[in-house]
C-alpha positions as CSV (number, residue, x, y, z in Angstrom):
1,M,13.0,-4.5,-6.7
2,N,12.5,-1.8,-4.2
3,F,11.1,0.8,-6.5
4,I,10.9,3.6,-3.8
5,Q,14.6,3.2,-3.1
6,H,15.4,3.1,-6.8
7,L,13.5,6.4,-7.3
8,L,15.1,8.0,-4.3
9,D,18.6,7.0,-5.5
10,A,17.8,8.3,-9.0
11,F,16.5,11.6,-7.6
12,A,19.6,12.0,-5.5
13,K,21.8,11.4,-8.6
14,M,19.6,13.9,-10.6
15,D,20.2,16.5,-7.9
16,R,23.9,16.2,-8.4
17,E,23.8,16.3,-12.3
18,K,24.0,19.8,-13.6
19,L,23.0,18.9,-17.2
20,L,19.5,17.7,-16.4
21,K,16.4,19.8,-17.0
22,A,12.8,19.2,-16.1
23,Y,12.1,17.3,-19.4
24,H,14.9,14.9,-18.5
25,V,13.3,14.1,-15.2
26,S,9.9,13.8,-16.8
27,L,11.2,11.4,-19.4
28,Y,13.0,9.3,-16.8
29,I,9.8,9.0,-14.7
30,S,7.8,8.0,-17.8
31,L,10.4,5.4,-18.6
32,F,10.2,4.2,-15.0
33,R,6.4,3.9,-15.3
34,I,6.8,1.7,-18.4
35,W,9.5,-0.4,-16.7
36,N,7.2,-0.8,-13.7
37,R,4.3,-1.7,-16.0
38,N,6.5,-4.4,-17.5
39,R,7.3,-5.8,-14.1
40,F,10.9,-4.4,-14.1
41,D,11.9,-6.7,-17.0
42,N,14.9,-5.6,-19.0
43,P,15.1,-4.5,-21.6
44,I,11.9,-2.7,-22.2
45,W,10.5,-1.7,-25.6
46,V,8.9,1.7,-25.8
47,N,6.7,3.5,-28.3
48,R,8.2,7.0,-28.9
49,D,4.8,8.7,-29.3
50,E,3.4,7.1,-26.1
51,L,6.6,8.1,-24.2
52,K,6.5,11.7,-25.5
53,T,2.9,12.0,-24.5
54,M,3.5,10.5,-21.0
55,S,6.5,12.8,-20.4
56,K,4.8,15.9,-22.0
57,I,7.6,16.3,-24.6
58,G,6.3,17.7,-27.8
59,S,9.4,17.7,-30.0
60,N,11.2,14.7,-31.4
61,N,14.4,16.7,-31.2
62,T,13.9,17.3,-27.4
63,Y,12.9,13.7,-26.9
64,Y,16.1,12.3,-28.6
65,K,18.3,14.9,-26.9
66,A,16.9,13.9,-23.5
67,L,17.4,10.2,-24.2
68,K,21.0,10.8,-25.1
69,T,21.7,12.9,-22.1
70,L,20.1,10.3,-19.8
71,E,22.3,7.7,-21.4
72,D,25.4,9.8,-21.2
73,C,24.8,10.5,-17.5
74,G,24.3,6.8,-16.7
75,F,20.6,6.8,-16.0
76,I,19.6,4.5,-18.9
77,K,21.0,2.3,-21.6
78,Y,19.4,3.3,-24.9
79,T,19.5,1.1,-28.0
80,P,17.6,2.5,-31.0
81,S,15.5,0.1,-32.9
């Protein structure tokens, strides 16, 4: 896994996506950090509170909205527990 190239490709895709806001980028980077911590194993399991803290998202509503948008735009595959 070339994580630098992965991030560069993700950033380029984010630049083209009109729906994304700063909190989407922050959440994606936080998910990437957890994925990296888990040695790029798929799938990863995340703790909502940890992820919200890492991405500086205070609202559950914003968190779930951002997850849905990232999934709809093809950045992640989200399966609720």
